[in-house]
N, C-alpha and C positions, 0 to 999 in steps of 0.2 A: 241885487234886489232894488227895484224902482218903486218909489212912493211919491205921492203928491197930494197936497191939500187943494181943495176946489179953487180954481182960478190962479193957482201958482204953478211955477215950473216944476217938473218932476225932479226929485232928488235921488241920486244914485247912492245907495249905502253899500260901500265896498267893505264888507265884513272880512276880517282876517280869518284864516283857517281855524284857529283855536276858538274864535267866537262862533263860527258856524258849527263846530263840534259841540259846543255847549248847548246850542238850540236842539240838538238831537238826543240829549240825555233823557233817559226814559224812567229811571227809578223815581220813587215818590220822594226820596230825600236826595237832593242834589247839592253838592258842595263845590264852590269855586274859590280856590285859593290863588288869587292872581296878584301880580305885582302892580305897583303904582303905574299910572299912565297906560294901562293895558285896555282901558275902556270897559271895565267890568260892570260898572253901574249903568252905563249907557246901553250896553248890550243886554244887561239884566232887565232893564225897564222894557226894552223891546220884547224880550222873551215873555215877560208877564202879559203884555198886551196880546201877543200872538197866541199864547196858551189860553188866555181868557176868551178870545174870539173862537177858538176851536173846542172849547170845553162843552161837551154835550150836557153836562150837569148844570152848567151856568152858575157855578159857585163863585162867590166873591173872592177877591184876592186882596190881602192886606200886607202893606209894606211897613215894616217896623224899623226904626232907627233910634239912636240915642237922643238926638236933638230934633227940635222942630225944623231947623234949617236943613238938616240932611234929609228929613222926611219930605220937605217941600221940593228940594232939588231932585230927588228921585222921582217924585210924583210928576213934576213938570216934564221930566224926560219921557215918562210914560205917556203923558198927555200930548207931547209933541209927536211921538210916534203914532199915537192913535188918530190924531188929526190928519196925518198924512196918508195912512194906510187906506187904500181903496177909495180915496177922495171922500172920506167920511168926516163929519164933524161930531165930536162927542161932547155932550153937556158936562159941565163941571159944577161942583157945588162945594160948600164948606159946612161942616157941622162942628159944633162945640160940645164937649163933654167934660164933666168935672171928675176930679179924683182927689181923695184926701190923702195927703202925704205928710207924715209927721205932725198931724194935728192941724195942718193948714190946707185950705181948699185951693187947688190949682185948676185952671181952665185950659184944656188942650184943644187945638184945632185939628179936626180930621178932614182931610180933603178927599173928595169923592169924584172919581171919573167913571161915568157910565158908558159902557160900550153899547153898540147897536143891538146886541143880543140880550141886553139887560144885566150882563156881568158888571159888577162894580169893582173898580180898583181903588182901594182906600189906603191912605198913608197917614201915619201919626207918629209922634215921638213915643218911644216905649221904654223910657228909663225905669219906670216902675212897672213890673210885670203884673201886679194886681190891678192896675188902672186900665189894662187893655185886654183882659180876659173876657170871654163871653161869646164872641163871634165864632161860628163854625165856618172856616174859610181856609183857602190856601194861604200859606205863610211865607213871607219873603223877608229875611233878615239881611240888612245891609251893614257892613263893617261889624259883624257879629262879635268878633274878638274884643271889641271896645266896650261891649255892654257891661254894666256894673256886675261885680262879683263873677267876672269871667263868663257871663251869659248862662250860668247853670240854672238860675231860677227862671229865666225867660224860657229856656228850653223845657223845663219841667212843667211850666204852667200853660204854655201856648201850643206846643207841638202835639200833645195827646188829642186835642180837639180836631186837629187836621188829620192825623194819621189814623185814628179810629174810624174816621169817615171816608177813608180812602183818598184823601186830598194830599196836596204836595207841600213840601217844606224846602225852600231854597235858602241856602246860607252862602253869602258873598262876603269875603273878608280878606284882609292881609293878616299874617300871624302876629300874635301878641303874647308870646311866652307859652309855656306848657301848662300853666294853671288856668286854662280856659276850656269851656265846653267845645269850642272850635277845634282845639288840639285833640281832644278825645275823639271827636267825630272824624277827624282827618286820619286817624289810625285805621278806621274802617275794619275792625277786627273780624266782624262777621261777614264782610264782603257784601253788605246789603245796600250800600250807598253808591251813588255815582259821584266820583271825586275827580275834579279837574284842577290841575296845578299848572300855572303858567308863570315862569320866572322871566326875567328881563331878556335872557338869551333866547327863549322860545318866542317871546313877543317880537323881538327884533327880527328873528329868522322868518317870522310870519308877516313881516311888513311894517312893524312899528318903527317910526323914525324919531330918533332922539335929537335934541338940540342943545347946544352949549349956551353959555351966558350971553353970547352975542346973537343968539337966534339961528346960528348956522348948524346944519346937520353935523352930527359927530358920532364917533364910535362909542361902544359901551365903556371901554376903558377911559376915554376922554370924559364921558359923562360921570363915571364913578369918581374920577379925580376932582371934577367940579363939585360933585355932591359932598365929598369930604367928610363922610360919617361912616365909619366902618361897621358899627353896630346897626345903624339904620339901613345900611346897604344890604346886610344879611336878611333883615326882616322885610323891608319895604320892596326890595328889588330882587333878591334871591329867593324870597318866600320861604325862608328857613325859620324854624322855631328856635329862638335863642333861649337858653336856660334863664329862669327867673332871676338868677344871681346877677345878670347883666343890669338889672334895675337897681342894684345896690352900689354903694360907693366902692370904687376900686381902692387898693392899698395906695396906689400912686396919688389918687385924689386926696386921701386922708393925709399923706405926708405933705402934699402941697399946702393943704389947709393949715397943717401944723407950722410950716415955715412962715406962712403969711401972717398968721394970727398969734404966733408964739404960744400955741396951746400945748397942753400936756397929753401925750398919747398914753392911753390906758395900757398897762402891762399886766396881762393875765398870766399868773403863775400859781403853782401850788405852794404849800408851806415849806417845800424844800427848794424853792427857787426855780423849778422846772416850768417852762412855758407850756401852756396847754391850748 
């Protein structure tokens, strides 16, 4: 695909097969469980712009993230794509809105990108689900598994507005344990969602190039050795849901702390001396 902003050289976007496949997902609820470095947010932002341009209903699209920084990064990617597509320039603006959290008033910045057909792509931090309800729009969650309380409240508050109006909900994330709404959705028990799973092996097979600490191309095994985190590798790169117990201290860590600090390990036993 070729795109260019006015007065600039055309830029060729060489999308990988799994990215092209994601653009063709048709269901109203679309889930992308992709590994790190797979370009999930970059391609997701492009997808939002293209779907916005093609939307006959011209409904707004809202990008929700946990932090202002992540919201801004995703929005800027969408703006970059929009400026380049068909040599168009899209006006941008910022809006402030307030929310009361814990008795204190916070001011959030909502960035707005207006496409030529009037569709607005908005982005804002969404840590508090009550602060962002109200709009009827397509919903895009980025890194959804990182949302507070596993994202359950955000799903409960924000998605009904979209789904009851026939609009779309996109979930883009890497796994973060089984006690998340993202994990529930990934099971797709009713078979009603479009689910895309891309681990590091699929990404590399489709053209992703990994680099070692010296910046040289390397194999998956070399990259894994450099990464040096077995739990992180399973979640971030193999896109597997690890049990929540991985977040707890292992027995080896407890013993190490005992030796280091000369602490007493609690012995749990019943009144007959049997460990339980």
